[in-house]
C-alpha positions in Angstrom: 97.1 102.9 84.3 95.2 101.6 87.6 91.7 102.7 87.4 89.7 101.8 90.5 85.8 101.5 90.0 82.9 102.4 93.3 80.0 101.4 91.6 77.4 98.9 93.9 74.7 98.9 90.8 76.2 95.3 89.6 75.1 95.8 85.9 76.4 99.9 85.1 79.9 97.9 87.2 80.1 95.6 84.7 79.7 98.1 82.3 82.5 100.5 83.2 84.8 98.0 83.8 83.8 96.4 80.3 84.4 99.7 78.6 87.4 100.5 80.8 89.4 97.3 80.4 91.0 98.8 77.3 93.3 101.1 78.6 93.1 100.6 82.6 93.9 97.9 85.1 90.4 98.1 86.4 89.7 97.5 90.2 86.3 97.2 91.8 84.6 98.1 95.0 80.9 98.7 96.1 80.5 99.4 99.6 82.7 102.5 101.6 84.7 100.5 103.1 85.6 98.0 100.4 86.9 101.4 98.7 88.7 102.5 101.9 90.7 98.9 102.3 91.5 99.0 98.4 92.7 102.4 98.8 94.6 101.6 102.0 96.7 98.4 100.4 96.6 99.9 96.4 97.9 102.6 94.8 95.7 103.8 91.8 96.0 106.2 88.8 92.0 107.5 89.0 88.8 106.6 91.3 85.5 106.4 90.2 83.3 107.3 92.9 79.6 106.7 93.3 78.3 108.9 96.0 75.4 106.7 96.7 76.2 103.2 98.4 75.0 100.8 100.5 77.0 100.7 103.8 76.9 104.8 103.2 78.1 107.4 101.2 80.7 107.6 98.9 81.9 111.2 100.5 83.5 109.2 103.5 86.1 107.0 100.8 87.0 111.1 99.9 87.4 112.0 104.1 89.5 108.5 104.1 91.5 109.6 100.5 92.3 113.2 102.5 94.2 111.0 105.6 96.1 108.9 104.0 99.2 109.3 101.5 97.8 109.6 97.6 97.7 111.4 95.0 95.0 109.1 93.0 92.3 111.5 90.8 88.8 111.4 91.7 86.1 111.7 89.7 82.8 112.0 91.6 79.1 110.0 89.9 75.9 111.5 92.1 72.9 111.9 91.2 71.9 114.5 88.3 70.2 116.4 90.7 72.9 116.8 93.7 73.9 119.7 93.8 75.0 119.7 97.3 76.8 116.7 96.1 78.2 117.6 94.0 79.9 120.9 96.2 80.6 119.0 99.4 82.6 115.8 96.6 84.7 119.0 94.7 85.4 120.8 99.0 86.8 117.3 99.7 89.2 117.2 97.8 87.5 115.6 94.4 89.0 116.7 90.7 85.7 116.5 89.0 82.3 115.6 88.8 80.0 114.3 86.2 76.2 113.6 86.7 74.2 110.0 86.1 73.3 108.9 83.4 76.4 110.0 81.4 77.9 109.7 78.2 80.9 107.2 78.4 82.8 108.9 76.4 82.8 111.8 78.3 83.7 109.8 81.0 86.5 108.5 79.2 88.0 112.0 78.3 87.3 113.3 82.0 89.1 110.7 83.6 92.0 110.5 80.9 92.3 114.4 82.0 92.0 114.0 85.6 94.9 111.6 84.6 97.2 114.0 83.1 96.6 116.7 85.8 97.5 114.8 88.5 100.7 112.7 87.4 101.8 114.2 83.9 101.4 118.0 84.2 98.2 118.8 82.0 100.6 117.2 79.2 99.1 114.3 76.4 102.8 113.8 75.0 105.3 112.4 77.4 108.9 114.0 76.4 111.4 111.5 77.9 114.7 112.1 76.4 114.6 110.5 73.4 110.9 109.0 74.2 107.9 110.2 73.3 104.4 109.0 74.4 101.5 109.9 73.2 98.6 109.2 76.2 95.4 109.5 74.3 96.6 107.2 71.5 99.2 105.0 73.5 101.7 105.9 70.3 105.4 105.0 71.9 108.1 106.4 69.5 112.3 107.3 69.9 113.4 109.7 67.6 110.1 110.0 65.6 110.2 106.4 65.0 107.3 104.2 66.5 107.6 101.4 68.5 105.0 98.6 69.1 104.7 97.5 72.7 102.0 95.3 74.2 99.4 97.0 76.5 101.3 95.8 79.4 104.7 97.0 78.3 103.4 100.4 77.8 101.4 100.1 81.2 104.9 99.6 82.4 106.7 102.5 81.0 104.5 104.6 81.5 104.8 103.4 85.2 108.4 103.2 84.8 107.7 107.3 83.7 105.7 108.5 86.6 108.2 107.1 89.0 111.1 108.4 87.2 114.3 108.2 89.7 112.4 105.9 92.0 113.7 102.5 92.9 110.6 100.3 92.0 110.0 96.7 93.6 109.3 94.2 91.0 106.3 93.4 93.9 105.3 97.1 93.2 105.6 96.2 89.2 103.3 93.1 89.5 100.8 94.6 91.8 100.2 98.1 89.9 99.9 95.7 86.6 98.4 93.1 87.5 96.3 94.0 90.9 93.7 91.5 92.4 95.1 88.9 90.3 98.5 88.7 91.7 97.0 86.1 94.4 97.0 83.6 91.2 101.0 83.7 90.6 103.7 81.0 92.7 106.6 83.8 92.3 106.8 87.1 90.6 109.3 86.3 88.2 107.5 86.0 85.1 108.0 90.0 85.4 111.5 89.5 84.2 110.8 89.0 80.7 108.4 91.9 80.7 111.1 94.4 81.4 113.8 92.9 79.4 111.2 92.8 75.7 110.6 96.6 76.8 114.1 97.2 77.1 115.1 95.2 73.9 112.4 97.3 72.2 113.8 100.6 72.9 116.8 99.8 72.9 116.3 98.9 69.3 114.8 101.5 68.6 118.0 103.2 68.8 117.2 105.0 72.5 118.9 104.6 75.3 119.1 102.0 78.1 117.2 104.4 80.9 116.5 101.4 83.0 118.7 100.7 85.8 118.5 97.6 87.9 118.7 97.5 91.6 120.0 94.3 92.2 118.8 92.3 95.0 115.5 95.1 94.8 114.2 96.0 91.7 115.1 98.8 89.0 115.3 102.6 88.3 114.1 104.5 85.8 117.0 107.5 84.7 118.4 109.4 81.9 121.5 109.8 83.5 
């Protein structure tokens, strides 16, 4: 899953990335302009959005999000007593609000709750045919049998489930799983090994092969 953290306090930004990187691919922005560019170019499962930014208000990012086709969940961060920011943020479409200073565990729980509501109909357990994915524990099972997936394989599986029956290009897969780091790759051929390993583990556990190759284009994840 992919998280955009919009925060101009360097130390706090680094702490947030360090905390969330075990569960998310984290990208960052420290200004309104950078955040708007990011959300225009990329898709995020969730956004942590600070209101106080050096070139304007985080509310401008919320307003911009309303003008583009995005289903990103947004949690607004602001000063403890800034009730007006809370009201305005929620009015503009934010999914949740948390005042500073905050508890990291609470922030984590709220972000995961937003993602469940926005992308998985509020469910903590995703059932996809014979597959069962526990979003909270990151456990994947087939007919009750636990499958050992790498972090990238787990994120890839969630990406496919969230895009059921859609044709997904290898470029969009790499962008979703590696984000800003895609520039370091000469080609995207390496994604084949991740997809091959994910498919092999699922099928070996007794699950049908839901992953269909659309030659020359990409992949489709479907039950039928």
